C-alpha positions in Angstrom: 244.8 150.2 61.6 246.3 153.5 60.6 247.2 156.3 63.0 245.5 159.6 62.4 247.6 162.6 63.4 246.5 166.2 63.5 248.6 169.4 63.5 247.6 173.0 63.9 249.8 175.9 62.8 248.8 179.4 63.8 250.6 182.3 62.1 250.1 186.0 61.3 249.3 186.5 57.6 248.9 190.3 57.5 246.3 191.6 58.5 244.8 188.5 60.1 245.8 185.5 62.2 245.4 182.3 60.3 245.3 178.6 61.4 246.1 175.7 59.2 244.8 172.3 60.3 246.7 169.3 58.9 245.2 165.8 59.2 247.4 162.9 58.2 245.8 159.5 57.9 248.3 156.9 57.0 249.4 157.9 53.5 247.0 160.9 52.9 247.1 164.5 54.0 244.2 166.8 54.2 244.4 170.5 55.0 241.9 173.2 56.2 242.5 176.9 56.6 240.7 179.1 59.2 241.0 182.9 59.5 240.9 183.9 63.2 241.1 187.7 62.9 242.7 188.9 66.2 245.4 186.8 67.7 243.7 183.8 69.3 244.7 182.7 72.8 245.3 179.0 73.6 241.9 178.7 75.3 240.1 180.2 72.3 241.8 177.8 70.0 240.9 174.9 72.2 237.3 176.1 72.3 237.2 176.6 68.5 238.4 173.0 68.1 235.7 171.6 70.4 232.9 173.5 68.8 233.8 173.9 65.1 236.2 171.0 64.2 233.4 169.0 62.5 232.5 172.1 60.3 236.0 172.5 58.9 236.3 172.2 55.1 239.3 170.0 54.5 240.9 169.8 51.1 240.9 166.7 48.9 243.4 164.1 50.3 246.8 164.2 48.7 249.4 161.5 48.8 251.9 161.9 51.7 255.0 159.9 51.3 256.5 159.5 54.8 259.0 157.1 56.2 257.4 154.9 58.9 257.7 156.6 62.3 259.5 154.8 65.1 258.9 155.4 68.8 260.4 158.7 69.9 261.6 159.7 73.3 259.1 162.1 74.9 261.9 164.6 75.8 262.9 164.7 72.2 259.3 165.2 71.2 259.1 168.1 73.6 262.3 169.7 72.1 260.8 169.3 68.6 257.6 171.1 69.7 259.7 173.9 71.1 261.7 174.2 67.9 258.5 174.3 65.9 257.0 177.0 68.1 260.1 179.1 67.5 260.0 178.5 63.7 256.4 178.8 62.8 255.9 178.2 59.1 253.5 176.2 56.9 254.7 172.8 55.8 255.3 172.7 52.1 252.8 169.8 51.7 250.2 171.8 53.5 250.9 174.8 51.2 250.6 172.5 48.1 247.3 171.0 49.4 245.8 174.5 50.1 246.9 175.7 46.7 245.4 172.7 45.0 242.1 173.2 46.8 242.1 176.9 45.9 242.7 176.0 42.3 239.8 173.4 42.3 237.4 176.0 43.8 238.6 178.6 41.3 237.8 176.2 38.4 234.4 175.4 39.8 233.6 179.0 40.3 234.7 180.0 36.8 232.5 177.2 35.3 229.5 178.3 37.4 230.0 182.0 36.4 230.4 181.1 32.7 227.2 179.1 32.8 225.4 181.9 34.5 226.6 184.4 31.9 225.5 182.2 29.1 222.1 181.8 30.6 221.7 185.6 31.0 222.8 186.1 27.4 220.3 183.6 26.2 217.5 185.2 28.3 218.4 188.7 26.8 218.3 187.2 23.3 215.0 185.6 23.9 213.6 188.9 25.1 214.8 190.7 22.0 213.3 188.0 19.8 210.0 188.3 21.6 210.0 192.1 21.2 210.6 191.7 17.5 207.6 189.3 17.2 205.4 191.7 19.1 206.3 194.6 16.8 205.5 192.6 13.7 202.2 191.3 15.0 200.8 194.8 15.1 200.9 195.2 11.3 
């Protein structure tokens, strides 16, 4: 049975506050990004997690090569949390996952727009052909 771990990083990305949710499930990592707007308070973040966690759009899972974790002293864990709070930055794997998801969405959007443009061109062409036929029918 794999352990699922979650991590939330909130940082200021001018002009908004942004939260990055990381969900690690054994050997895979999924990431979701949320824009908060104004600086969220702890209670607001907790409330957001309770109400909207199921609606988060996580990225495709990426491979996460980690060394197996061993049991860590709780005081050491607390010190690590304080260090991370002082140095708030996105993990490089999270950045890569967000970038990959953004690229995937961009490719899908481009393909959809290209198809839409082609359909519109075809429709305009058909209209022109129909007009030509109507003109010639009158003679």
